[in-house]
C-alpha positions as CSV (number, residue, x, y, z in Angstrom):
1,M,55.4,6.8,55.0
2,R,57.1,7.8,51.8
3,R,56.0,4.5,50.2
4,L,52.4,5.1,51.2
5,I,52.4,8.6,49.7
6,V,53.9,7.3,46.4
7,A,51.4,4.5,46.2
8,A,48.5,6.9,46.8
9,L,49.7,9.2,44.1
10,A,50.1,6.3,41.7
11,A,46.5,5.2,42.4
12,L,45.2,8.7,41.8
13,L,47.1,9.0,38.5
14,A,45.6,5.7,37.4
15,L,42.0,6.6,38.2
16,P,41.3,8.8,35.1
17,A,42.5,6.2,32.6
18,A,40.6,3.4,34.4
19,A,37.5,5.5,34.6
20,Q,37.8,6.4,31.0
21,Q,38.1,2.8,30.0
22,R,35.0,1.8,32.0
23,A,32.9,4.7,30.9
24,A,33.7,4.9,27.2
25,P,30.4,6.1,25.8
26,A,28.5,4.1,23.1
27,P,27.9,5.9,19.8
28,A,24.9,8.2,20.2
29,G,21.7,7.0,18.6
30,G,21.1,3.5,17.1
31,A,23.5,1.1,15.6
32,D,25.3,2.0,12.4
33,H,25.1,-0.1,9.2
34,P,28.3,-2.2,9.2
35,M,29.0,-1.4,5.5
36,V,28.6,2.3,6.0
37,G,29.8,3.2,9.5
38,R,29.7,6.7,10.9
39,Y,31.7,9.8,10.7
40,E,33.6,10.4,13.9
41,G,31.6,12.7,16.2
42,A,28.3,12.4,14.4
43,V,25.2,11.7,16.3
44,Q,22.4,9.4,14.9
45,R,19.0,11.0,15.2
46,L,16.9,8.6,13.0
47,R,17.1,4.9,12.3
48,Q,14.2,3.0,10.7
49,Q,14.4,-0.3,8.9
50,R,11.9,-2.1,6.7
51,D,12.2,-5.8,5.8
52,Y,11.2,-5.2,2.2
53,A,10.8,-1.9,0.4
54,E,11.0,-0.5,-3.1
55,M,12.6,2.8,-3.9
56,R,14.6,4.7,-6.4
57,I,18.3,5.6,-5.8
58,V,19.2,8.8,-7.6
59,T,22.0,8.1,-10.1
60,G,21.9,11.2,-12.3
61,Q,21.1,14.9,-12.3
62,V,17.5,15.6,-11.3
63,L,16.1,18.4,-13.5
64,G,12.7,19.8,-12.6
65,A,12.1,20.8,-16.2
66,H,12.0,17.1,-17.1
67,R,9.5,16.2,-14.4
68,V,5.9,15.2,-15.3
69,P,3.6,17.6,-13.5
70,G,2.5,16.0,-10.3
71,G,4.7,13.0,-10.9
72,P,7.7,11.8,-8.9
73,R,11.1,13.5,-9.2
74,A,13.0,10.3,-9.3
75,T,12.3,8.6,-12.7
76,E,13.9,6.1,-15.0
77,A,16.0,8.9,-16.5
78,N,17.7,9.9,-13.3
79,S,17.5,7.0,-10.9
80,T,17.7,3.2,-10.4
81,A,14.8,1.2,-9.0
82,V,16.0,-1.1,-6.2
83,A,14.1,-3.4,-3.8
84,G,15.1,-5.3,-0.6
85,R,15.8,-4.6,3.0
86,A,15.9,-0.8,3.5
87,L,17.5,1.2,6.3
88,R,17.2,4.9,6.6
89,M,19.5,6.8,9.0
90,R,20.0,10.5,9.8
91,Y,23.1,11.9,11.5
92,E,23.9,15.3,12.9
93,G,27.4,16.7,13.0
94,P,30.1,16.9,13.7
95,E,30.5,20.7,13.9
96,G,33.1,22.3,11.8
97,R,32.7,19.9,8.9
98,S,31.2,20.7,5.5
99,P,28.6,18.4,3.8
100,L,31.1,17.8,0.9
101,E,33.8,16.7,3.4
102,L,31.4,14.3,5.1
103,V,30.2,12.7,1.9
104,R,33.7,12.4,0.4
105,N,34.9,10.6,3.6
106,W,32.1,8.1,3.4
107,Q,32.9,7.6,-0.3
108,Q,36.5,6.9,0.3
109,R,35.9,4.5,3.2
110,M,33.3,2.5,1.2
111,E,35.3,2.5,-2.0
112,R,38.1,0.8,-0.1
113,D,35.6,-1.9,0.9
114,G,34.6,-2.6,-2.7
115,F,31.8,-0.1,-3.4
116,R,31.7,1.9,-6.6
117,T,30.5,5.5,-6.8
118,V,27.7,5.5,-9.4
119,F,26.9,9.3,-9.2
120,A,28.1,12.2,-7.0
121,C,27.3,15.9,-7.1
122,E,27.4,19.1,-5.1
123,G,25.0,22.0,-4.9
124,R,23.6,23.1,-8.2
125,G,25.7,20.4,-10.0
126,C,23.0,18.0,-8.7
127,G,20.6,19.5,-11.4
128,G,18.9,22.9,-11.7
129,T,18.7,24.6,-8.3
130,G,19.5,21.3,-6.5
131,A,16.0,21.4,-4.9
132,D,14.7,18.5,-7.1
133,L,17.5,16.2,-6.0
134,W,16.9,17.0,-2.4
135,F,13.2,16.2,-2.8
136,A,13.9,13.0,-4.8
137,V,16.2,11.7,-2.1
138,T,14.3,12.7,0.9
139,E,11.0,11.4,-0.5
140,A,12.4,8.1,-1.7
141,Q,11.1,6.3,1.4
142,P,7.9,6.9,3.3
143,V,9.9,7.8,6.4
144,N,10.1,11.5,7.4
145,A,13.7,12.5,6.8
146,N,13.3,15.8,8.7
147,M,16.2,17.3,6.7
148,P,16.9,21.0,6.5
149,S,16.1,22.3,3.0
150,N,19.5,23.8,2.5
151,W,20.1,22.3,-0.9
152,D,22.5,25.1,-2.1
153,G,25.2,23.6,0.1
154,Q,24.3,19.9,-0.3
155,A,26.6,17.1,-1.3
156,Y,25.4,13.7,-2.6
157,A,26.7,10.3,-3.6
158,A,25.2,7.1,-4.7
159,L,27.3,3.9,-4.3
160,R,26.8,0.3,-5.3
161,L,28.4,-2.9,-4.0
162,E,27.9,-5.9,-6.4
163,R,27.7,-9.3,-4.8
164,P,26.2,-12.7,-5.7
165,Q,23.6,-12.7,-2.9
166,G,22.3,-9.3,-4.0
167,D,23.8,-5.8,-4.5
168,V,23.9,-3.2,-1.8
169,W,23.0,0.4,-2.7
170,V,23.8,3.4,-0.6
171,A,22.6,7.0,-1.1
172,I,24.2,9.7,1.0
173,L,22.8,13.2,1.2
174,S,24.4,15.9,3.4
175,V,23.3,19.5,3.9
176,P,24.3,22.4,6.1
177,G,22.4,22.6,9.3
178,G,21.8,26.3,9.0
179,G,22.8,29.0,11.4
180,N,25.2,27.6,13.9
181,R,23.9,24.1,13.7
182,P,26.1,21.2,12.5
183,P,25.5,19.6,9.1
184,V,22.8,16.9,8.7
185,T,23.4,13.7,6.7
186,L,20.7,11.3,5.4
187,I,21.8,7.8,4.5
188,D,19.6,5.2,2.7
189,V,20.9,1.6,2.5
190,V,19.1,-1.1,0.4
191,E,20.3,-4.7,0.5
192,T,18.6,-5.9,-2.6
193,R,16.9,-9.2,-2.9
194,P,13.9,-10.4,-4.9
195,M,10.5,-10.2,-3.2
196,E,8.7,-13.4,-2.4
197,T,6.3,-13.9,-5.3
198,D,3.4,-16.1,-6.2
199,R,1.8,-15.4,-2.8
200,I,-1.5,-14.3,-4.4
201,V,-3.5,-17.1,-6.0
202,F,-3.9,-17.1,-9.8
203,V,-7.5,-16.5,-10.7
204,D,-8.8,-18.4,-13.7
205,A,-12.0,-17.8,-15.7
206,A,-14.1,-20.1,-13.5
207,A,-13.0,-18.3,-10.4
208,M,-13.7,-15.0,-12.0
209,E,-17.2,-16.0,-12.8
210,R,-17.9,-17.2,-9.2
211,A,-16.5,-14.0,-7.7
212,I,-18.4,-11.7,-10.1
213,A,-21.6,-13.6,-9.5
214,A,-21.2,-13.3,-5.8
215,T,-19.9,-9.7,-5.4
216,G,-20.0,-8.1,-8.9
217,R,-16.3,-7.8,-9.0
218,V,-13.0,-9.7,-8.9
219,A,-9.5,-8.5,-8.0
220,L,-6.7,-9.7,-10.2
221,Y,-3.0,-9.7,-9.4
222,G,-1.6,-11.5,-12.4
223,I,-1.5,-8.4,-14.5
224,R,1.9,-6.9,-13.8
225,F,3.4,-3.5,-14.7
226,D,6.8,-2.0,-14.5
227,T,7.2,1.0,-12.1
228,D,5.6,4.1,-13.6
229,R,4.7,2.2,-16.8
230,A,1.2,1.4,-18.2
231,E,1.8,-1.4,-20.6
232,P,1.2,-4.9,-19.1
233,R,4.3,-7.0,-18.7
234,P,4.6,-10.2,-20.9
235,E,3.8,-12.4,-17.8
236,S,0.4,-10.8,-17.7
237,R,-0.8,-12.8,-20.7
238,P,-2.2,-15.8,-18.8
239,T,-4.5,-13.6,-16.7
240,L,-5.6,-11.6,-19.8
241,E,-6.4,-14.9,-21.5
242,E,-8.6,-15.9,-18.5
243,I,-10.5,-12.6,-18.6
244,A,-11.1,-13.2,-22.3
245,K,-12.4,-16.7,-21.6
246,Y,-14.8,-15.4,-19.0
247,L,-16.1,-12.7,-21.4
248,R,-16.5,-15.2,-24.2
249,A,-18.4,-17.5,-21.9
250,N,-20.7,-14.7,-20.9
251,P,-21.4,-12.7,-24.1
252,A,-24.1,-10.6,-22.5
253,V,-21.8,-9.2,-19.8
254,S,-20.0,-5.9,-20.1
255,V,-17.3,-5.0,-17.6
256,I,-15.4,-2.0,-16.1
257,V,-11.6,-2.6,-16.1
258,T,-10.4,-0.7,-13.1
259,G,-6.8,0.1,-12.3
260,H,-5.7,0.5,-8.7
261,T,-2.3,1.7,-7.3
262,D,-0.7,2.0,-3.8
263,N,-0.2,5.3,-2.1
264,Q,3.4,5.9,-3.3
265,G,3.6,9.1,-5.3
266,A,1.3,12.0,-5.9
267,F,-2.5,11.4,-5.9
268,D,-3.1,13.0,-9.4
269,Y,-0.1,11.1,-10.9
270,N,-1.4,7.7,-9.5
271,L,-4.9,8.5,-10.7
272,D,-3.6,9.1,-14.2
273,L,-1.3,6.0,-14.1
274,S,-4.2,3.8,-13.0
275,R,-6.3,5.1,-15.9
276,R,-3.6,4.5,-18.4
277,R,-3.1,1.0,-17.1
278,A,-6.8,0.2,-17.3
279,A,-6.9,1.5,-20.9
280,A,-3.8,-0.6,-21.8
281,V,-5.6,-3.7,-20.5
282,V,-8.7,-2.9,-22.5
283,A,-6.5,-2.3,-25.6
284,A,-4.8,-5.7,-25.1
285,L,-8.2,-7.6,-24.7
286,T,-9.5,-5.9,-27.8
287,R,-6.4,-6.2,-29.9
288,D,-5.0,-9.6,-28.9
289,F,-8.1,-11.5,-27.9
290,G,-10.9,-10.0,-30.0
291,I,-13.1,-8.8,-27.2
292,P,-15.4,-6.1,-28.6
293,A,-14.4,-2.7,-27.2
294,A,-18.1,-1.8,-26.5
295,R,-18.1,-4.4,-23.7
296,L,-15.1,-2.9,-22.0
297,T,-14.8,0.4,-20.0
298,A,-11.5,1.6,-18.7
299,F,-11.5,3.4,-15.3
300,G,-8.7,4.5,-13.0
301,A,-9.2,4.6,-9.2
302,G,-5.6,5.5,-8.3
303,M,-5.0,5.0,-4.6
304,A,-8.6,5.8,-3.6
305,A,-9.8,2.3,-2.9
306,P,-7.2,0.3,-0.9
307,V,-7.9,-3.2,0.3
308,A,-5.0,-3.2,2.8
309,A,-2.9,-0.7,4.7
310,N,-0.2,0.9,2.7
311,D,2.3,0.8,5.6
312,T,4.0,-2.4,4.4
313,E,5.1,-3.7,1.1
314,Q,2.8,-6.7,1.4
315,G,-0.1,-4.2,1.9
316,R,0.9,-2.1,-1.0
317,A,1.2,-5.2,-3.2
318,Q,-2.4,-6.0,-2.4
319,N,-3.5,-2.5,-3.4
320,R,-1.7,-2.6,-6.8
321,R,-4.3,-4.6,-8.8
322,V,-6.7,-4.6,-11.7
323,E,-10.3,-5.3,-10.9
324,I,-13.0,-6.5,-13.3
325,V,-16.4,-5.0,-12.3
326,R,-19.6,-6.1,-13.9
327,R,-21.6,-3.2,-15.3
């Protein structure tokens, strides 16, 4: 009898440990990024990945006074342009931790794994009131971050891991939850890689003539621009030469050079950028190829005339174009 009682007690004592082992909960939310991990006790509320995206990682103070009216807050002066597979995650909690404590823990963990902190700041040390950095980070991807606007208590860090197959960039922004709510942390991870190029066929003068004869216009993708820049890149010259050939072969034709953008950024800013890009193409055709300025009219359409959905990088690439329209 005594042996039976002892055995029963032993079984009862063993139950909690066994039950705990069987029922160990998985981390709340989706999977963490293996290079970033998660702060113990935090709950993931957002996880969205894009196979290819372009964005800017804030790498310096964001000062509203330096911003072009209507333009993006992240510029060449305060951020680094990156492109590749992008993952956005948002975590809540844990309670009893400050944003600075959370960000510093992530920094320490990632620096041990070879990352280097490129820029870190706290509160107003992020530039001005801190609001501009908050907006620059949360708006870096077209995914609603749903972050509390408590930038007075924010902490931020941008880290980079250099590797032969492509660098990895991580931006971490943590803010107080407000009231009795736990802190909220937004993490962007970009595993950089070059975009597949040469997917849009080069259009020569003969093809331009056929397209314009059939539809009155032709879309050109061989004229390339740096982000937020209006001057055509050097590799644009072959397409500019083909435009000049077409115009020389059709001396009675006058055209509208129309700039188009995707929907990334403010409407007015993109409208102005597209105008400046069209004007730069007109200037290049006049200056470098001797096309009379009277035959060329620059026009900017901004994001108003897409030819594809702006939901993917492939679609946005189709929308970023220069069109030649017969007058």
